[in-house]
KOLFILUM-105274 format. One line per 4 residues: number of its first residue (from 1); for each residue z, y, x of C-alpha. Coordinates in Angstrom, 2 decimals, decimal comma, padded with zeros to 5 digits. Example, Ala and Ser with C-alpha at 12.3 -4.5 7.8 and 13.67 -1.06 7.14 Angstrom:
BEGIN
1> 007,80 -004,50 012,30 | 007,14 -001,06 013,67 .
***
This chain:
BEGIN
1> -006,60 -004,27 001,72 | -007,52 -005,00 005,08 | -010,12 -008,29 004,99 | -009,45 -009,14 008,68 .
5> -005,94 -008,36 008,70 | -005,09 -010,10 005,65 | -003,35 -013,51 006,96 | -001,08 -011,65 008,24 .
9> 000,51 -010,01 004,94 | 002,26 -013,15 003,87 | 004,38 -013,75 007,72 | 004,82 -009,83 007,79 .
13> 006,45 -009,59 004,37 | 008,49 -012,35 005,32 | 009,95 -011,22 008,52 | 009,58 -007,37 008,32 .
17> 011,62 -005,75 005,64 | 010,13 -002,39 006,40 | 006,62 -003,81 005,80 | 007,65 -005,28 002,75 .
21> 009,10 -002,10 001,24 | 006,15 -000,40 002,23 | 004,00 -003,13 000,59 | 005,73 -003,51 -002,55 .
25> 005,97 000,53 -002,86 | 001,94 000,51 -002,60 | 001,64 -001,78 -005,12 | 003,87 000,25 -007,39 .
29> 002,54 003,52 -006,92 | -001,21 001,62 -007,41 | -000,33 000,51 -010,65 | 001,55 003,78 -011,76 .
33> -001,70 005,97 -010,74 | -003,92 003,76 -012,43 | -001,73 003,69 -015,52 | -001,71 007,66 -015,31 .
37> -005,37 007,77 -014,91 | -005,94 006,22 -017,96 | -003,83 007,43 -021,01 | -005,90 007,12 -023,88 .
41> -008,95 006,93 -021,25 | -008,99 010,66 -021,26 | -007,96 010,93 -017,69 | -004,74 011,70 -015,71 .
45> -002,34 013,76 -017,86 | -000,66 015,46 -014,95 | -003,77 015,60 -012,07 | -001,13 017,05 -009,42 .
49> 001,11 014,26 -009,90 | -001,39 011,76 -009,38 | -003,15 013,70 -006,39 | 000,63 013,35 -004,71 .
53> 000,98 009,95 -005,85 | -002,55 009,30 -003,90 | -001,46 010,95 -000,56 | 001,65 009,23 -000,42 .
57> -000,33 006,02 -000,86 | -002,46 006,70 001,63 | 000,27 007,38 004,26 | 002,04 004,08 003,03 .
61> -001,57 002,16 003,86 | -001,66 003,71 007,41 | 001,34 002,72 008,16 | 000,68 -001,00 007,12 .
65> -002,48 -001,20 009,07 | -000,67 000,30 011,69 | 002,35 -002,63 011,33 | -000,39 -005,32 010,81 .
69> -002,71 -003,83 013,91 | 000,65 -004,45 016,22 | 001,16 -007,83 014,80 | -002,38 -009,30 015,60 .
73> -002,00 -007,89 018,89 | 001,11 -010,18 019,59 | 000,53 -013,54 020,83 | 001,09 -016,55 018,59 .
77> 003,98 -018,55 018,88 .
***
């Protein structure tokens, strides 16, 4: 997702409930979008729904990135 910050994901999933919930939601949306986009290989059955899900996924990704950037700036113990 963020190559320079991926090393933080396991720690944040353990230590930060908000991050864990967002990360899980992002993964679930990714699977749902893929499923909707490839039903019978004909493209999304509900383009508006897929577009809304993609917008939500992008907002979540932005928040995940902010949490990760903040964690990266914190001194290591």
